[in-house]
C-alpha positions in Angstrom: 120.9 142.4 169.1 124.2 141.0 170.4 125.7 138.2 168.3 127.3 135.4 170.2 129.7 132.9 168.8 126.9 130.4 168.4 124.8 132.9 166.4 127.8 133.8 164.2 128.4 130.0 163.5 124.7 129.6 162.5 124.9 132.7 160.2 128.1 131.4 158.7 126.5 127.9 158.1 123.6 129.5 156.3 125.8 131.7 154.1 128.1 128.8 153.3 125.0 126.7 152.4 123.8 129.3 149.9 127.3 129.9 148.6 127.9 126.1 148.1 124.7 125.7 146.2 125.5 128.7 143.9 129.2 127.8 143.3 128.3 124.1 142.8 125.5 124.9 140.5 122.9 123.6 143.0 124.7 120.3 143.7 124.5 120.8 147.5 121.4 119.4 149.0 119.7 121.0 152.0 116.7 120.1 154.1 114.4 122.5 155.8 114.1 122.8 159.6 113.1 119.5 161.2 111.1 119.9 164.4 112.3 117.8 167.4 110.1 116.8 170.3 109.5 114.1 172.9 106.4 112.8 171.1 108.6 111.4 168.3 111.0 109.6 170.6 111.0 105.8 171.1 110.8 104.8 173.9 108.9 107.7 175.2 111.0 110.1 177.3 110.2 111.0 180.9 110.0 114.7 180.0 107.8 115.8 177.1 108.5 119.6 177.5 111.8 119.9 175.5 111.7 120.9 171.9 114.1 121.9 169.2 114.9 121.9 165.5 117.6 120.5 163.3 118.6 121.5 159.7 121.3 120.0 157.6 122.9 120.1 154.2 125.1 117.7 152.3 127.9 118.9 150.2 130.6 116.6 148.9 131.5 114.3 151.8 130.3 116.7 154.5 127.1 116.8 156.4 126.8 120.3 157.9 124.1 121.0 160.4 122.6 123.4 163.0 121.0 121.9 166.1 118.8 124.1 168.4 117.4 122.7 171.6 115.4 124.2 174.6 114.0 122.8 177.8 115.8 119.5 178.2 115.3 117.8 181.5 119.0 117.7 182.1 122.1 118.9 180.2 122.5 117.3 176.9 124.9 114.3 176.9 125.0 113.5 173.2 123.2 113.9 169.9 123.2 111.7 166.8 121.7 110.8 163.5 120.4 107.3 163.6 119.1 105.0 160.9 115.6 103.9 161.8 111.9 104.4 160.8 109.5 106.6 162.7 108.8 105.5 166.3 111.6 102.8 166.2 115.1 103.2 167.7 118.1 102.4 165.6 121.9 102.5 165.5 123.9 105.7 165.4 125.4 106.6 162.0 126.6 110.2 162.5 127.6 111.7 165.9 126.8 115.4 166.4 128.2 118.1 168.8 126.2 119.2 171.8 126.7 121.7 174.6 126.5 120.5 178.1 123.4 122.5 179.0 119.6 122.3 178.7 119.2 125.0 176.1 121.7 125.6 173.2 122.3 126.1 169.6 125.3 124.6 167.9 126.5 124.2 164.3 129.1 122.0 162.8 130.1 119.6 160.0 130.9 115.9 160.0 132.9 114.1 157.3 130.7 111.1 156.3 131.2 108.2 154.0 129.8 108.9 150.5 127.7 105.8 150.5 125.9 106.9 153.8 125.3 110.4 152.4 123.9 108.9 149.2 121.5 106.7 151.3 120.4 109.7 153.4 119.8 111.6 150.2 117.8 108.8 148.6 115.6 108.1 151.6 116.0 110.8 154.4 112.9 109.6 156.2 114.7 106.4 157.0 117.0 108.4 159.4 116.3 110.5 162.5 118.2 112.9 164.8 117.8 112.8 168.6 119.3 114.4 171.7 120.2 112.3 174.7 120.3 113.3 178.4 121.1 111.5 181.6 117.4 111.6 182.4 116.5 110.1 179.0 119.6 108.1 177.8 117.8 106.6 174.9 116.8 110.1 173.7 114.7 113.0 175.0 113.7 114.6 171.7 113.7 113.3 168.2 112.8 114.2 164.6 112.8 112.2 161.3 114.9 113.7 158.6 113.3 115.0 155.4 
């Protein structure tokens, strides 16, 4: 298996997650993989074939994540975490990095206000992640945090 830069970043994020929880005595909080699909998006996208997953962890004032996407109808234009209940659009609270392609995996960390991280930790289902494309500017795939 050939490891690309993206794969190495994903492995580094996973190792950092485990290390952070061990060093901090378990104070880092991590969520399992969250499935992303068009069926969760509101309004419904034009293309329902895309899918992906999102995982994240919170440590200190950082939200670190891995975003994996495949089969978008057009290259990704943006991805965000929004506040909003299931099947309802809401405002952006955390921008995420994307690659300008229809299939990709990326990982990164965003410095986020402590009060927002606390709110996400207390009620993650009140937030969702989605990926936007020119075909579906409101979002093509989505998943509620957990």
